[in-house]
C-alpha positions as CSV (number, residue, x, y, z in Angstrom):
1,M,-0.3,-61.4,5.1
2,K,2.7,-59.9,6.8
3,F,3.5,-57.7,3.6
4,V,0.0,-56.5,3.4
5,T,0.1,-55.5,7.1
6,W,3.4,-53.9,6.9
7,F,2.2,-52.1,3.8
8,K,-0.6,-50.6,5.7
9,F,1.3,-49.7,8.7
10,F,3.8,-47.8,6.4
11,S,0.9,-45.9,4.3
12,L,-0.7,-45.1,7.4
13,S,2.7,-43.9,9.0
14,L,3.4,-41.6,6.0
15,L,0.2,-40.1,5.8
16,A,0.3,-39.2,9.4
17,S,3.7,-37.9,9.2
18,S,2.7,-35.5,6.2
19,V,-0.3,-34.5,8.1
20,L,1.6,-33.5,11.2
21,C,4.2,-31.4,9.0
22,G,1.6,-29.5,7.4
23,C,0.2,-28.3,10.7
24,S,3.2,-27.6,12.3
25,N,4.3,-24.0,10.7
26,D,5.3,-21.2,13.1
27,S,2.1,-19.2,12.7
28,S,3.9,-16.3,14.8
29,A,6.8,-15.9,11.8
30,D,3.9,-16.0,9.3
31,E,1.9,-13.0,11.3
32,Q,4.8,-11.0,11.5
33,T,5.9,-11.5,7.8
34,Q,2.3,-10.3,6.8
35,K,2.4,-7.4,9.1
36,S,5.3,-6.0,7.6
37,D,4.3,-6.6,4.2
38,Q,1.0,-4.8,4.9
39,A,2.7,-1.6,5.3
40,L,1.6,0.8,2.6
41,Y,3.6,3.7,1.4
42,L,3.0,6.7,-1.2
43,R,5.3,5.9,-3.8
44,G,5.6,8.3,-7.0
45,D,7.5,11.1,-8.5
46,M,7.8,13.1,-5.3
47,N,10.1,10.2,-3.8
48,D,11.4,8.1,-7.0
49,Y,8.9,5.6,-6.1
50,S,11.2,4.4,-3.4
51,V,10.0,3.0,0.0
52,S,10.5,5.4,2.9
53,E,9.1,5.6,6.6
54,T,8.5,9.2,5.6
55,Y,5.8,8.4,3.3
56,R,4.1,5.4,4.9
57,L,0.8,5.6,5.2
58,R,-0.6,5.8,8.8
59,S,-4.1,5.4,10.4
60,S,-6.2,8.9,10.8
61,E,-9.6,10.0,10.8
62,Q,-9.6,10.3,7.0
63,G,-8.4,7.2,6.6
64,W,-4.6,5.8,5.8
65,C,-2.6,9.0,5.1
66,T,0.6,10.8,4.7
67,E,2.0,14.0,3.7
68,A,4.7,15.2,1.1
69,A,6.1,18.5,0.1
70,L,5.2,19.5,-3.8
71,H,6.3,22.2,-5.9
72,A,3.8,23.5,-8.6
73,D,6.6,23.8,-11.1
74,W,7.0,20.1,-11.1
75,S,3.3,19.4,-11.6
76,P,1.9,17.0,-12.5
77,Y,3.2,13.9,-10.3
78,H,2.6,10.7,-10.8
79,F,1.8,8.3,-7.8
80,K,0.5,5.0,-6.5
81,F,-0.3,3.5,-2.9
82,A,1.7,0.1,-2.9
83,D,3.5,-1.9,-0.2
84,A,7.4,-2.4,-0.7
85,K,7.2,-5.4,-3.2
86,W,4.2,-3.9,-5.2
87,S,2.1,-7.1,-4.4
88,S,-1.1,-7.7,-5.9
89,G,-3.9,-6.5,-3.8
90,S,-1.7,-3.7,-2.3
91,N,-0.8,-2.1,-5.1
92,F,-3.2,0.7,-5.7
93,G,-3.6,2.7,-8.9
94,Y,-6.5,4.1,-10.7
95,A,-9.3,2.3,-11.7
96,F,-10.8,4.0,-14.6
97,P,-9.2,6.3,-16.9
98,P,-8.3,9.0,-16.8
99,G,-7.2,8.4,-13.4
100,S,-6.2,12.3,-12.4
101,L,-7.0,14.2,-9.5
102,E,-6.3,17.9,-9.0
103,E,-6.9,20.2,-5.8
104,G,-10.5,20.2,-5.0
105,S,-11.4,17.2,-7.1
106,R,-13.6,14.3,-5.7
107,D,-12.1,11.2,-4.6
108,L,-10.6,9.0,-7.1
109,K,-11.7,5.2,-7.1
110,L,-8.7,2.8,-7.0
111,N,-7.7,-0.5,-8.3
112,P,-5.9,-2.8,-5.4
113,N,-4.5,-5.1,-8.1
114,S,-3.2,-2.4,-10.4
115,R,-0.1,-2.7,-12.7
116,F,1.0,0.4,-14.6
117,E,-2.0,2.6,-13.8
118,D,-0.2,5.6,-11.9
119,V,-2.4,8.1,-10.8
120,L,-1.7,12.0,-12.2
121,L,-1.8,14.9,-9.9
122,R,-2.0,18.2,-10.8
123,V,-1.0,21.1,-8.1
124,N,-1.2,24.7,-8.6
125,R,0.5,25.8,-5.6
126,D,3.8,24.8,-3.7
127,G,2.8,23.3,-0.7
128,V,2.5,20.1,1.7
129,Y,-0.1,17.8,0.5
130,R,-1.9,14.9,2.5
131,F,-2.3,11.8,0.6
132,C,-5.2,9.7,1.7
133,L,-6.2,5.9,0.9
134,L,-9.7,5.7,1.8
135,K,-11.9,2.5,2.3
136,K,-15.7,2.8,1.3
137,D,-18.2,0.4,0.7
138,D,-17.6,-0.1,-3.0
139,G,-14.0,-0.1,-3.0
140,Y,-10.8,2.0,-2.5
141,Y,-10.4,5.8,-3.2
142,A,-7.7,8.3,-3.1
143,R,-8.1,12.0,-1.9
144,V,-5.2,14.3,-1.9
145,S,-5.6,17.9,-0.1
146,R,-3.3,20.9,0.5
147,L,-2.9,21.4,4.1
148,A,-3.9,24.7,5.5
149,R,-1.1,26.7,7.0
150,G,-0.4,25.4,11.0
151,D,-1.9,21.9,9.8
152,E,1.4,21.0,8.2
153,K,5.1,20.6,9.2
154,S,7.0,23.2,7.7
155,F,7.6,23.1,3.8
156,D,11.5,22.9,4.0
157,D,11.3,19.7,6.7
158,A,8.9,18.2,4.5
159,M,11.2,18.5,1.6
160,K,13.8,17.0,3.5
161,G,11.8,14.0,4.6
162,R,11.3,15.0,8.4
């Protein structure tokens, strides 16, 4: 009888300790990690696919955007929007082929779980271009537009990553 009582006590103690351990995680650390992982960047030929604050997407009236200086002679450019780890759900490439944009084209539907589907961008003029990630009712889209003079930082500053 003592063995059965002891066994029940031991089993309940083990169960209680596993429940308590599972609930005692540090949620503030988890939140901080998630916030830093949520940063998205323009990654492509214009920056060797690197992660840089210069190309970090920031909230704007148009969506999540950043700017990059592009040379027409180096066109076409390949790019994606992605986090620092190329995480699924934060790795935006084209959703449907051919996956290309040019000045004046309509927004391109994106797949947030892409792997190798880089967007192809053709530019005809040197300049600073705004790259935006847009969330619409039916998914995510890319929009690229050349900035008008006066709306942009200088081309030289943009080329230097300022």
